[in-house]
C-alpha positions as CSV (number, residue, x, y, z in Angstrom):
1,M,-29.9,13.6,25.9
2,P,-27.1,13.3,23.3
3,V,-27.5,15.4,20.1
4,P,-27.6,13.3,16.9
5,A,-24.4,13.4,14.8
6,Q,-26.3,14.8,11.8
7,V,-27.4,17.9,13.7
8,K,-25.4,21.0,12.9
9,F,-25.4,24.0,15.2
10,V,-24.8,27.4,13.6
11,R,-24.6,30.6,15.6
12,G,-26.0,33.6,13.9
13,S,-28.6,36.4,13.8
14,I,-32.1,35.7,12.6
15,V,-32.4,39.3,11.3
16,S,-29.2,39.2,9.2
17,I,-30.1,38.5,5.6
18,R,-26.5,37.8,4.8
19,E,-26.2,35.1,7.4
20,M,-29.6,33.6,6.7
21,S,-29.0,33.5,2.9
22,R,-25.5,32.0,3.3
23,L,-26.9,29.3,5.7
24,V,-29.8,28.3,3.4
25,A,-27.6,28.2,0.3
26,D,-24.4,26.6,1.7
27,L,-26.3,23.8,3.4
28,C,-28.6,23.2,0.5
29,I,-31.6,23.4,2.8
30,D,-34.9,22.5,1.2
31,T,-37.3,23.1,4.2
32,V,-37.1,25.8,6.8
33,F,-39.0,25.6,10.0
34,H,-39.0,29.2,11.3
35,L,-39.7,28.9,15.1
36,A,-37.6,31.8,16.5
37,A,-39.6,34.4,18.3
38,T,-39.7,36.7,21.3
39,N,-42.8,35.6,23.2
40,I,-43.5,38.4,25.7
41,N,-47.1,39.7,25.9
42,T,-47.3,42.1,28.8
43,G,-45.3,43.7,31.6
44,A,-43.6,47.0,32.3
45,G,-40.3,45.7,31.2
46,I,-41.4,44.7,27.7
47,S,-39.5,46.1,24.8
48,P,-41.8,46.3,21.8
49,Y,-38.9,47.2,19.6
50,R,-37.2,43.9,20.4
51,V,-40.5,42.0,19.9
52,F,-41.1,43.6,16.5
53,E,-37.4,43.3,15.4
54,T,-37.3,39.5,16.1
55,N,-40.8,38.5,15.2
56,I,-41.4,40.7,12.1
57,R,-38.0,41.4,10.7
58,G,-36.8,37.9,11.6
59,A,-39.8,36.4,9.6
60,Y,-39.3,38.4,6.4
61,T,-35.5,37.9,6.6
62,V,-35.9,34.1,6.7
63,L,-38.5,34.3,3.9
64,E,-36.2,36.5,1.8
65,A,-33.4,34.0,2.3
66,C,-35.7,31.3,1.0
67,R,-36.7,33.4,-2.0
68,L,-33.1,34.1,-2.9
69,A,-31.8,30.6,-2.5
70,P,-30.4,28.9,-5.7
71,Q,-32.5,25.8,-4.9
72,P,-36.2,25.6,-4.2
73,V,-36.9,26.2,-0.5
74,R,-40.1,25.7,1.4
75,A,-40.9,27.3,4.7
76,V,-43.2,26.6,7.7
77,L,-43.8,29.7,9.8
78,A,-44.7,29.3,13.5
79,S,-47.6,31.5,14.4
80,S,-50.0,31.7,17.4
81,K,-53.6,31.6,18.1
82,E,-53.1,35.1,19.6
83,V,-53.2,36.5,16.1
84,E,-56.8,35.6,15.3
85,A,-58.3,38.7,16.9
86,C,-56.1,40.8,14.5
87,F,-57.9,39.4,11.5
88,L,-61.5,40.0,12.7
89,P,-63.5,43.0,11.7
90,A,-63.4,44.4,15.2
91,A,-60.8,43.4,17.8
92,E,-62.3,41.3,20.6
93,R,-59.5,42.3,22.9
94,A,-56.7,44.8,23.3
95,Y,-53.8,44.4,21.0
96,H,-50.3,43.7,22.4
97,P,-47.0,43.7,20.7
98,Y,-46.6,39.9,20.5
99,M,-50.0,39.3,18.8
100,V,-49.4,42.2,16.4
101,S,-45.9,41.0,15.5
102,K,-47.1,37.4,14.7
103,A,-50.0,38.8,12.6
104,A,-47.6,40.9,10.6
105,A,-45.3,37.9,10.1
106,E,-48.3,35.9,8.7
107,L,-49.1,38.8,6.3
108,A,-45.4,38.8,5.2
109,A,-45.7,35.1,4.5
110,R,-48.8,35.6,2.4
111,G,-46.9,38.2,0.4
112,Y,-44.0,35.9,-0.3
113,R,-46.4,33.1,-1.2
114,D,-48.7,35.0,-3.5
115,T,-46.2,37.4,-5.2
116,F,-43.0,35.3,-5.3
117,R,-44.5,31.8,-5.2
118,V,-42.4,30.8,-2.2
119,P,-44.0,27.6,-0.8
120,V,-44.9,28.7,2.7
121,A,-47.4,27.4,5.3
122,V,-48.4,29.0,8.6
123,A,-48.9,26.9,11.7
124,R,-51.0,28.6,14.4
125,S,-50.6,26.9,17.8
126,D,-51.4,27.7,21.4
127,N,-50.1,26.5,24.7
128,I,-47.4,24.0,23.5
129,Y,-45.8,22.6,26.6
130,G,-43.2,20.1,27.6
131,G,-39.6,19.9,28.9
132,G,-37.1,22.5,28.1
133,D,-39.3,25.6,28.4
134,F,-37.5,28.0,30.8
135,N,-39.9,30.9,30.5
136,W,-40.9,30.8,34.1
137,S,-43.7,33.4,33.6
138,R,-45.7,30.8,31.6
139,L,-48.2,28.7,33.5
140,I,-46.7,25.2,33.3
141,P,-43.0,25.9,33.8
142,G,-43.8,28.4,36.6
143,V,-46.1,26.0,38.5
144,I,-43.5,23.2,38.2
145,R,-40.7,25.4,39.5
146,A,-42.9,26.4,42.5
147,I,-43.7,22.8,43.2
148,A,-40.0,21.8,43.0
149,R,-39.3,24.5,45.6
150,G,-42.1,23.3,47.9
151,E,-44.1,26.5,47.3
152,R,-47.7,27.0,46.5
153,P,-48.3,27.8,42.8
154,V,-49.7,31.2,42.0
155,I,-52.6,31.6,39.6
156,R,-52.9,35.2,38.3
157,S,-56.5,34.7,37.0
158,D,-59.5,33.0,38.7
159,G,-58.3,29.7,37.2
160,S,-61.4,29.1,35.1
161,F,-59.9,30.0,31.7
162,A,-59.7,27.0,29.5
163,R,-57.1,26.4,26.8
164,D,-56.0,23.7,24.4
165,Y,-52.7,22.3,25.6
166,V,-50.6,20.5,23.0
167,Y,-47.7,18.3,24.2
168,I,-44.3,19.1,22.5
169,D,-44.0,15.7,20.8
170,D,-47.3,16.1,19.1
171,A,-46.4,19.7,18.1
172,V,-43.1,18.5,16.5
173,A,-45.0,15.8,14.6
174,A,-47.5,18.4,13.3
175,Y,-44.6,20.6,12.0
176,L,-43.0,17.7,10.3
177,A,-46.3,16.8,8.7
178,I,-46.8,20.4,7.5
179,G,-43.3,20.5,6.0
180,G,-44.0,17.2,4.3
181,R,-47.2,18.5,2.9
182,L,-45.3,21.3,1.2
183,H,-43.3,18.7,-0.7
184,G,-46.5,17.0,-1.9
185,P,-49.0,18.0,-4.6
186,P,-50.0,21.7,-4.7
187,S,-52.7,22.6,-2.2
188,N,-54.7,25.7,-1.4
189,T,-54.4,25.0,2.3
190,R,-51.6,27.1,3.7
191,L,-52.9,27.7,7.2
192,F,-52.9,24.9,9.8
193,R,-53.8,24.9,13.5
194,I,-52.0,22.7,15.9
195,A,-54.6,21.7,18.5
196,T,-56.0,18.6,20.3
197,G,-59.6,19.6,20.2
198,R,-59.8,19.4,24.0
199,Q,-59.7,22.2,26.5
200,T,-58.4,22.2,30.1
201,S,-58.8,24.9,32.7
202,V,-55.9,26.5,34.5
203,L,-57.0,25.0,37.8
204,D,-57.2,21.6,36.2
205,V,-53.7,21.9,34.8
206,V,-52.3,22.9,38.2
207,G,-54.2,20.1,39.9
208,K,-52.8,17.5,37.5
209,L,-49.3,18.8,38.0
210,L,-49.7,18.7,41.8
211,R,-50.8,15.1,41.5
212,A,-48.0,14.1,39.1
213,A,-45.5,15.6,41.6
214,G,-47.2,13.9,44.6
215,R,-47.8,17.3,46.3
216,P,-51.6,17.8,46.5
217,D,-50.9,19.7,49.7
218,L,-49.6,22.7,47.8
219,T,-52.9,24.2,47.1
220,P,-52.6,27.1,44.6
221,R,-53.0,30.7,45.6
222,V,-55.6,32.2,43.2
223,L,-55.1,36.0,42.8
224,N,-57.9,36.6,40.4
225,Q,-56.1,39.6,39.0
226,A,-55.7,38.8,35.3
227,T,-58.7,40.3,33.5
228,E,-57.3,40.4,29.9
229,E,-57.2,36.7,29.4
230,R,-58.2,35.5,25.9
231,T,-61.4,33.4,25.8
232,D,-61.0,30.6,23.3
233,G,-63.6,28.5,21.6
234,P,-62.7,24.9,21.0
235,Y,-61.1,24.1,17.7
236,R,-61.5,20.6,16.1
237,P,-58.5,19.7,14.0
238,D,-60.5,17.7,11.5
239,M,-58.9,19.5,8.5
240,E,-55.4,18.8,9.8
241,R,-56.3,15.2,10.2
242,K,-57.5,15.0,6.6
243,E,-54.8,17.1,5.0
244,L,-51.8,16.0,7.1
245,G,-52.8,12.7,8.6
246,W,-51.9,14.2,11.9
247,K,-53.7,14.2,15.2
248,S,-52.7,14.7,18.8
249,R,-51.7,11.4,20.5
250,V,-50.6,12.5,24.0
251,G,-53.4,13.3,26.5
252,V,-53.0,16.2,28.9
253,E,-52.7,13.9,31.9
254,E,-49.9,11.9,30.3
255,G,-48.2,15.0,28.9
256,L,-48.1,16.9,32.1
257,S,-46.8,13.8,34.0
258,Q,-44.0,13.5,31.4
259,T,-43.3,17.2,31.7
260,W,-43.0,17.0,35.4
261,Q,-40.6,14.1,35.2
262,W,-38.4,16.1,32.7
263,Y,-38.1,19.1,35.0
264,R,-37.6,17.0,38.1
265,G,-34.6,15.4,36.4
266,F,-33.4,18.9,35.2
267,F,-33.6,20.4,38.7
268,E,-31.8,17.4,40.2
269,R,-28.9,17.6,37.7
270,D,-28.7,21.4,38.2
271,A,-28.5,21.0,42.0
272,A,-25.8,18.3,41.6
273,S,-23.8,20.5,39.3
274,A,-24.1,23.4,41.8
275,K,-22.7,21.2,44.5
276,R,-19.7,20.2,42.4
277,R,-18.9,23.8,41.6
278,T,-19.1,24.6,45.3
279,R,-16.7,21.8,46.2
280,R,-14.2,23.0,43.5
281,G,-14.4,26.5,44.8
282,S,-13.8,25.6,48.4
């Protein structure tokens, strides 16, 4: 897909206050959507320092650049439903670096909002999916890659855990609506949740992807090893519909089908490119 001419790519470091301040000021940016994060929850190879550096320092660096800008700048901070246990009187589950880092970023946003009057909103989301996600440890990209290879998908849990899955187009629309809300009349609402109000189990997601790919024969291998999965209650985005005029429009069946089509095209293009490189090298 061609990149629109008005899009400007700038290479830099999210934790450099000099680079972030210059970028915001020089381009006269009036709204920042801070989406950068290291999303790694568990595993022996996890670097908590890298998670904290990107997710906490990156957040307050961007917020400081907004505060220092010569023009008014609003910010929308991407958070996660993972943080909600951190704000309860007693933790419902064990903390891990990612959830702690996103909770800390939310608190930093509150400090910039309440003390320095930086217009900032937090968007908590969970299980945003769609084309372009190459974190193969996540459920949907990992299952799709297995299907493309003709392999049986692997489910680490028992498959019964249900989540709210938001298609990427709906998520983008939600972020734009939140950013637009910050340009409107002042409001006490500064925390929004990006959700469809509907939950789908892991097994159902895998089944829908297998049907979309025309490979129902690749029955999943259920390991039943993941015991630390978060148990979510359903969230109805009624407040978001009222405050933002936003609601999810893409159902999970349609969204997963479109996601499969995107990755199928990607894998086909990647294979064709590999063949061309092989010919040139021979």
